[in-house]
matplotlib code that plots the C-alpha trace (Angstrom):
import matplotlib.pyplot as plt

x = [-103.0, -99.3, -97.2, -94.0, -91.2, -90.2, -86.7, -85.9, -82.5, -81.2, -83.8, -86.7, -85.8, -86.0, -89.4, -90.9, -89.3, -88.2, -85.8, -88.4, -92.1, -94.4, -97.3, -100.3, -101.2, -104.2, -103.8, -102.1, -100.4, -97.5, -94.6, -96.9, -99.5, -97.0, -95.8, -99.5, -99.9, -96.7, -97.9, -101.3, -99.4, -96.7, -98.3, -97.4, -93.7, -93.3, -95.3, -92.9, -90.2, -91.9, -95.1, -95.7, -97.6, -94.5, -90.9, -88.9, -86.6, -83.0, -81.1, -84.1, -83.3, -85.9, -85.0, -87.2, -85.4, -82.0, -82.8, -82.5, -85.7, -85.6, -87.9, -90.5, -90.7, -90.7, -93.5, -95.9, -93.8, -96.1, -95.2, -95.5, -95.8, -92.5, -90.9, -88.4, -88.5, -85.7, -86.3, -83.7, -81.2, -77.6, -75.0, -73.2, -69.5, -67.2]
y = [-53.1, -52.4, -53.6, -51.8, -52.4, -49.4, -49.4, -46.9, -45.4, -43.6, -41.6, -43.0, -46.5, -45.4, -43.7, -46.8, -49.2, -51.4, -51.6, -52.2, -53.0, -53.7, -51.4, -52.2, -49.0, -48.1, -48.3, -45.3, -44.6, -42.1, -41.4, -38.7, -41.3, -43.5, -40.5, -39.8, -43.4, -43.2, -40.0, -41.7, -44.6, -42.8, -39.5, -35.9, -36.3, -38.2, -35.5, -32.8, -34.6, -35.9, -33.7, -33.9, -30.6, -28.6, -28.5, -31.5, -31.3, -30.3, -33.5, -35.8, -38.7, -40.8, -43.5, -45.7, -48.8, -47.2, -44.0, -40.8, -38.7, -34.9, -33.5, -32.1, -32.7, -36.5, -36.8, -37.6, -40.6, -43.6, -46.6, -50.1, -53.5, -54.7, -51.2, -50.7, -47.3, -46.1, -43.1, -41.4, -38.7, -39.0, -39.9, -36.8, -36.7, -34.6]
z = [-21.9, -21.9, -18.9, -18.2, -15.8, -13.7, -12.1, -9.4, -8.7, -5.5, -3.7, -5.7, -4.6, -1.0, -1.6, -3.4, -1.0, -3.8, -6.7, -9.5, -10.1, -13.0, -13.9, -16.2, -18.0, -20.2, -24.0, -25.5, -22.2, -22.2, -19.8, -18.3, -17.7, -15.8, -13.7, -12.8, -11.7, -9.6, -8.0, -7.1, -5.6, -3.7, -2.8, -2.5, -1.7, -5.0, -6.9, -5.8, -7.7, -10.8, -11.3, -15.0, -14.9, -13.9, -15.2, -14.0, -11.0, -11.9, -12.7, -13.0, -15.3, -17.0, -19.6, -21.7, -23.0, -22.2, -24.2, -22.1, -22.4, -22.9, -20.4, -20.6, -24.3, -24.2, -21.6, -24.4, -25.6, -25.8, -23.8, -25.2, -23.6, -22.2, -22.0, -19.2, -17.6, -15.2, -12.9, -10.8, -10.1, -11.2, -8.6, -7.1, -7.2, -5.1]

ax = plt.figure().add_subplot(projection="3d")
ax.plot(x, y, z, "-o")
ax.set_aspect("equal")
plt.show()
């Protein structure tokens, strides 16, 4: 059973109420599996931003071990024990 560390940036940190947490996922879990678990835990407001069954929100960034994913194509990337996933929106400049 892989365990992954999820780090939250910006708005996601506020929604989760923490900077990071560990998730135990089923064997053969993918990024989509993780997003489904996060939606179960954090509810509908979370799902509006990271629903794996619809195109990702404009600007949503997800990295696995510092590699930026191409969404939605990389949602089927398999996660391994010890992977670090970062979810957030880029900072806005003005």
